[in-house]
Structure formats: structure tokens, C-alpha cells
C-alpha positions in Angstrom: 17.3 -23.2 -160.1 14.0 -23.3 -158.1 12.7 -20.7 -156.0 9.6 -20.1 -153.7 7.4 -17.8 -154.4 4.9 -16.0 -152.0 1.4 -16.9 -153.2 -1.2 -13.9 -153.0 -3.5 -15.8 -151.2 -3.4 -19.4 -149.8 -4.0 -22.0 -152.6 -7.6 -23.6 -151.2 -6.5 -26.5 -154.0 -3.2 -27.0 -151.7 -4.8 -26.9 -148.4 -7.2 -29.8 -149.4 -4.2 -31.7 -151.6 -2.1 -31.5 -148.5 -3.6 -34.2 -146.1 -4.1 -36.8 -148.8 -0.4 -36.3 -150.4 0.7 -36.1 -146.9 -0.7 -39.7 -146.3 0.4 -41.1 -149.4 4.1 -40.2 -149.3 4.3 -41.5 -145.8 2.5 -44.7 -147.4 5.7 -44.6 -149.8 8.3 -43.5 -147.3 7.0 -45.9 -144.5 7.1 -49.1 -147.2 10.7 -48.3 -148.0 11.2 -48.4 -144.2 9.6 -51.7 -144.1 11.3 -52.9 -147.2 14.9 -51.7 -145.4 14.0 -53.7 -142.0 13.3 -56.9 -144.1 9.7 -57.1 -144.1 7.1 -56.8 -147.3 6.1 -53.3 -147.9 2.6 -54.2 -149.4 2.0 -56.7 -146.8 2.6 -54.1 -143.7 1.0 -51.4 -145.2 -2.0 -53.8 -145.7 -1.8 -54.7 -142.4 -1.8 -51.2 -141.0 -4.9 -49.8 -143.0 -7.0 -52.9 -144.5 -6.8 -55.9 -141.8 -8.3 -53.5 -139.2 -11.3 -52.9 -141.2 -12.0 -55.9 -143.2 -9.6 -58.6 -142.0 -10.2 -61.8 -140.2 -11.0 -60.1 -136.7 -12.2 -56.8 -138.2 -15.3 -57.1 -136.1 -12.6 -57.0 -133.0 -10.6 -53.9 -134.3 -13.1 -52.0 -135.6 -14.3 -51.4 -131.8 -10.9 -50.9 -130.8 -10.8 -47.9 -133.5 -13.2 -45.5 -131.4 -11.8 -46.4 -128.1 -8.5 -45.1 -129.6 -9.9 -42.2 -131.8 -12.0 -41.1 -128.8 -9.1 -39.4 -126.8 -6.8 -38.1 -129.6 -9.8 -36.5 -131.0 -11.0 -34.9 -127.7 -7.4 -33.7 -127.5 -6.6 -32.6 -130.7 -9.8 -30.4 -130.8 -8.7 -28.6 -127.8 -5.3 -28.2 -129.2 -6.7 -26.8 -132.6 -8.2 -24.0 -130.8 -5.1 -22.4 -129.4 -3.0 -23.2 -132.5 -5.5 -20.9 -134.4 -4.7 -17.9 -131.8 -0.8 -18.9 -132.8 -0.9 -20.3 -128.9 1.3 -23.1 -129.4 0.3 -25.7 -126.4 2.7 -28.8 -126.7 2.1 -30.3 -123.5 -1.0 -31.9 -123.4 0.7 -35.3 -122.5 0.9 -33.3 -119.0 -2.5 -32.3 -118.9 -3.9 -35.5 -120.1 -1.7 -37.3 -117.1 -3.1 -35.1 -114.6 -6.8 -35.0 -115.4 -6.5 -38.8 -115.1 -4.6 -38.4 -111.9 -7.2 -36.1 -110.4 -10.1 -37.7 -111.8 -9.0 -40.9 -110.4 -8.0 -39.8 -107.2 -11.7 -39.1 -106.7 -13.0 -42.1 -107.5 -11.0 -44.0 -105.2 -11.6 -41.5 -102.2 -15.0 -42.8 -102.5 -14.0 -46.6 -102.5 -15.7 -49.0 -101.9 -19.2 -46.5 -102.2 -21.5 -46.9 -104.9 -23.3 -43.4 -106.0 -24.2 -42.7 -109.6 -22.8 -39.0 -108.7 -19.2 -40.5 -108.3 -18.5 -40.7 -112.0 -19.8 -37.2 -112.8 -17.3 -35.9 -110.1 -14.4 -37.6 -111.5 -15.4 -36.1 -114.6 -15.3 -32.6 -113.3 -12.4 -33.4 -111.7 -10.3 -34.6 -114.6 -11.5 -31.9 -116.3 -10.3 -29.2 -113.7 -7.1 -31.2 -113.4 -6.3 -30.9 -116.8 -7.2 -27.0 -116.7 -5.0 -26.4 -113.8 -2.1 -27.7 -115.3 -2.4 -25.8 -118.4 -2.7 -22.5 -116.3 0.8 -22.6 -115.4 2.1 -21.7 -118.5 -0.8 -19.5 -119.4 0.1 -17.5 -116.4 3.4 -17.5 -116.9 3.2 -16.4 -120.6 1.1 -13.4 -119.5 2.9 -12.4 -116.3 6.4 -12.8 -117.6 5.9 -13.4 -121.1 7.6 -17.0 -121.1 7.3 -19.4 -124.1 4.4 -21.6 -123.9 6.3 -23.8 -125.9 8.9 -24.7 -123.8 6.9 -24.5 -120.4 4.2 -26.6 -121.4 6.7 -29.4 -122.8 8.4 -29.1 -119.6 5.6 -29.7 -117.3 5.1 -33.1 -119.0 8.0 -34.6 -117.5 7.0 -32.9 -113.9 3.6 -34.7 -114.5 5.5 -37.9 -115.4 7.3 -37.8 -111.9 3.7 -37.2 -110.3 2.2 -40.1 -112.2 5.1 -42.4 -110.7 4.8 -40.9 -107.6 0.9 -41.7 -107.1 1.5 -45.4 -108.7 3.7 -45.9 -106.3 2.4 -43.9 -102.9 -0.9 -41.8 -102.8 -3.0 -43.8 -105.1 -1.1 -47.5 -104.4 -3.6 -50.4 -104.3 -3.1 -51.3 -100.8 -4.2 -54.8 -101.8 -2.2 -55.2 -104.9 0.8 -57.2 -103.1 3.3 -54.4 -103.2 3.0 -53.8 -107.2 2.8 -50.2 -108.1 -0.8 -49.2 -109.4 -4.0 -48.1 -108.2 -7.3 -50.0 -107.7 -8.9 -51.1 -111.0 -11.5 -48.2 -111.6 -13.2 -50.4 -114.3 -14.4 -52.9 -111.9 -16.5 -50.8 -109.9 -20.0 -49.9 -111.6 -19.9 -46.2 -109.7 -16.3 -45.4 -111.4 -16.1 -47.4 -114.5 -16.2 -45.9 -118.1 -16.9 -49.4 -119.9 -18.5 -49.7 -123.1 -22.1 -48.5 -123.1 -22.5 -50.9 -126.1 -20.7 -54.2 -126.3 -18.1 -54.6 -129.2 -18.3 -51.4 -130.6 -15.7 -49.5 -128.4 -18.3 -46.6 -127.8 -18.1 -45.2 -123.9 -18.8 -41.5 -122.4 -15.0 -40.5 -123.8 -16.4 -41.0 -127.2 -19.6 -39.7 -127.0 -17.9 -36.8 -125.4 -15.5 -36.2 -128.2 -18.0 -36.4 -131.1 -20.1 -33.6 -129.3 -17.2 -31.8 -128.7 -16.6 -31.9 -132.7 -20.1 -30.3 -133.0 -19.8 -27.6 -130.2 -16.0 -26.7 -131.8 -17.7 -26.7 -135.2 -20.1 -24.1 -134.2 -17.8 -22.0 -131.9 -14.9 -21.5 -134.7 -17.3 -20.5 -137.5 -20.2 -18.9 -135.5 -19.3 -17.6 -132.4 -17.5 -14.3 -132.0 -15.4 -15.6 -129.6 -13.8 -18.1 -132.3 -13.7 -15.1 -134.8 -11.4 -13.2 -132.3 -9.4 -16.5 -131.8 -8.7 -16.4 -135.7 -8.2 -12.9 -136.1 -5.7 -13.3 -133.3 -3.6 -15.9 -134.8 -3.6 -14.5 -138.6 -3.3 -10.8 -138.0 -2.4 -10.2 -133.8 -2.3 -6.1 -134.8 -5.4 -6.5 -136.4 -7.0 -8.0 -133.4 -5.3 -5.7 -130.9 -6.7 -2.7 -132.9 -10.3 -4.3 -132.8 -10.1 -4.6 -128.7 -9.2 -8.2 -128.3 -7.5 -8.8 -125.0 -4.5 -11.2 -125.4 -4.4 -12.3 -121.8 -7.9 -13.3 -122.1 -7.2 -15.2 -125.6 -4.4 -17.3 -124.0 -6.2 -17.8 -120.7 -9.1 -19.2 -122.8 -7.1 -21.5 -125.4 -4.7 -22.8 -123.0 -8.0 -23.6 -120.3 -10.0 -25.1 -123.3 -7.0 -27.5 -124.4 -5.9 -28.3 -120.9 -9.7 -29.2 -120.1 -10.2 -31.4 -123.0 -6.9 -33.3 -122.6 -7.8 -34.0 -118.9 -11.3 -35.3 -119.7 -9.2 -37.3 -122.3 -7.2 -38.6 -119.5 -10.2 -39.3 -116.9 -11.9 -41.3 -119.7 -9.0 -43.4 -120.2 -8.5 -44.4 -116.8 -11.6 -45.1 -115.9 -12.1 -47.2 -119.2 -9.5 -48.7 -121.5 -6.6 -48.6 -119.2 -8.7 -49.2 -116.0 -6.2 -48.1 -113.3 -3.4 -45.5 -112.6 0.2 -46.9 -113.6 3.5 -46.1 -114.2 3.1 -46.3 -117.7 -0.2 -45.2 -117.9 0.6 -42.2 -120.2 0.5 -43.4 -124.0 1.9 -40.3 -126.3 -2.0 -39.6 -126.9 -0.9 -35.8 -126.4 1.8 -35.9 -128.6 0.0 -38.0 -131.4 -2.8 -35.3 -131.1 -0.7 -32.7 -132.5 -0.2 -34.4 -135.4 -4.0 -35.1 -135.4 -4.9 -31.5 -135.2 -2.4 -30.4 -138.2 -3.5 -33.3 -140.3 -7.2 -32.1 -139.8 -6.2 -28.6 -140.8 -7.4 -27.2 -137.7 -11.1 -28.0 -138.7 -13.2 -29.8 -136.3 -14.4 -32.0 -138.8 -11.5 -32.4 -140.4 -9.9 -33.7 -137.0 -12.5 -36.1 -136.5 -11.5 -38.1 -139.7 -7.7 -37.6 -138.7 -8.3 -38.9 -135.5 -10.0 -42.1 -136.9 -6.9 -42.3 -139.4 -4.4 -42.0 -136.9 -6.4 -44.3 -134.3 -6.2 -46.8 -137.4 -2.3 -46.4 -137.8 -2.1 -47.5 -133.9 -4.0 -50.6 -134.0 -2.8 -51.6 -137.7 0.8 -51.1 -135.9 -0.2 -53.7 -133.1 -1.2 -56.0 -135.9 2.3 -55.2 -137.8 4.0 -55.8 -134.2 2.6 -59.4 -134.1 3.8 -60.0 -137.4 7.3 -58.9 -136.4 7.7 -55.4 -137.1 9.6 -53.3 -134.3 7.1 -51.0 -132.5 10.0 -48.0 -133.1 9.2 -48.5 -136.9 5.2 -47.9 -136.6 6.2 -44.6 -134.4 8.5 -43.8 -137.2 5.5 -44.4 -139.5 3.6 -42.0 -137.8 6.0 -39.4 -137.5 6.6 -39.2 -141.3 2.9 -38.1 -141.2 3.4 -35.2 -139.7 6.7 -34.5 -141.4 5.1 -35.0 -145.0 2.3 -33.1 -144.1 4.2 -29.8 -143.2 6.4 -30.3 -146.0 3.6 -30.4 -148.6 1.3 -27.4 -146.2 4.5 -24.9 -147.6 2.9 -25.2 -151.2 -0.4 -23.8 -149.4 1.3 -20.3 -149.4 4.2 -20.9 -151.9 4.5 -21.7 -155.4 7.7 -23.4 -156.8 9.7 -20.9 -159.7 12.0 -22.0 -161.7 14.6 -19.2 -162.4 17.6 -19.0 -164.5 20.9 -18.6 -162.9 22.3 -15.1 -163.4 26.0 -14.5 -165.2 28.6 -13.4 -162.8 
């Protein structure tokens, strides 16, 4: 029989191999799922991973790659800082929504004025909106010891209600002939987050994501607070003896993750999405959890994982055009997290074969 035995220390080899094996296992299991649905698994896998980069319309899809990767990387970086400390913010989707609502509200409040100061104000409002929404589970955890996983997750549904209310009421376009949704922010220069270089998909959100990757790398590897966060996650009692104040770590981690999720929402609503609508939320906040773990909570790894996950989004759209159900693509993405967590066990445990003792 087989038995898991704790390793003396984490295996660096398995830490590196786990994401690679998870991707390969996802391709195999996903191929089996596609075959079960009556599709050619090799053709679908090619559509997901090859065609967006090297296919007939690769130039268009390569631009979309950065557009999709930007919010995933931005949110995942924020989540990873909290995850390092053992603070599990699962409600980034709600913070993403609230950031978009707050940022869009500022832009629409100035309509139809034109000023170079409007978009920066929208960015500040978006970040503050996400930060404020993340402070709810932070303060409840500090004051009453509540579970931040449940509180942050439940707040996603509250944020979705606010989104529907804003789309149908306060932010509704008065010239929209009764249809839900706000004015199109991307049509006005003062509130637009359009491409900076045509055809590349690069906008201010993408640039911010890359800058945050650099800042996060320096923070977690060079800054004292980054070291305290790491110690808090790995050895809470040792961190307490060293004088680390848990309430400050909780506030900082949830605040940063909420602010970055809010910024991602603002950059999305002012750019690719263009408006506040009932179906604005696209699941980026939940998918970013997969990105954070696939990137091993490392900023550089998250950058690569974000690009990979964005590729599955774009490739999934291509596969849907070939008749593959959208749910199959979502299951394919979910498999990636499942296999990642499964193989990650081998980083801290080794498999031992033991003989069954005689009765």
C-alpha cells in the first residue's frame, strides 16, 4: 500500500515541476473531456494553445492576449501577498466590481466635460472602491475573528446586486432608450482607457500590471514588511514572538489585494468593457486565484501564469466558434487548479510503499 511521508524540507524540484505537470495533466484530462463531447481533442488543444499565437488570425489574438492578461495579473499579485500571510481573500471579484462602479461613477459625474484630470481621478476612485470593499472582511476579522474566506466570498453577491442596481438605476444611460447599462466610457477621451499602441492590446491597465509585478517582486524579496508577511504565513507563532502585529498584516494584505482588484475593474470598465452593465463581471477575480497559485505566489511566476490563463480565455473563444460548449472551457480551466493542488502535495510529501502488517 502507499503512504504519504512528510519531507524534511520542501522539495525545490517539485516546486518547479508542479506547474509544468499540472499543465500537461490538464491537457490530457481536458483532451479526454473534449473526446467525450465528440470533438477531436488534438484539434481543440491546438485551437486553445496554438492558433491564438501562430494561427491565421494570430495578429489580432496576440493583442487580445495582453488585454486579457492585464486584469488577471493585477488581481493575482494582490491575492498572492495575502496568500503568503495565510490571509485568504476569495472575494476579489466583488472588489473588482466595486472598483469598476466607483471609477465609472466618477467619470460619468463629469460627463460631458473634457479634462486630463478626469481619468486619474477615476483611477483613484477605482482603487479606493476595491480597497473599501476589502476592508469589510478585514475589520470583521480583526474585531470579531470572522473567517475572511466566507465574508469576502459573500460580499461578491452583494457587489453583484450593486452592479445590477447601478446598471438599472443610478448609472443608467439616460439616452439608452431604456436598455440597462451606463454610457460608453471608452468613447470619451477624458474617461477612456483605450489602446496606447493600436493592435497591441496595451493600455494603462496592462502597463500598471507590469509595473506592479516589478514592485511586488522587490517588495517580497527586499522589503522588511514582505519578510514579515512571509514569516506570518509560514510560522505565525514565530512572527508573534518577533513583534509582528497580526491586525496590521491583515489590514495591509486585504487592503492591497482589494485596491489592485479595484484598479483592474476600473481599467476594464474604461477600456475593453467600456461601460457598467449587468453582466460586466467576467470572473476575473476567481480566475486570478488559479493564476496566483499557478505562479507559485511569485510575481514573475504570476506574470507567466497570467499570460497562460489569458491564452486559455482567447483559445477558448476560438474553440467555442468550433462548437465547443463554454462550460467545457470553464471546466478545462478548473482542472488546471485541481491538478496544481494535487501535484503540489508532492512538494511537501513523498510517496512511500509500505507492506501491510499481518493481523
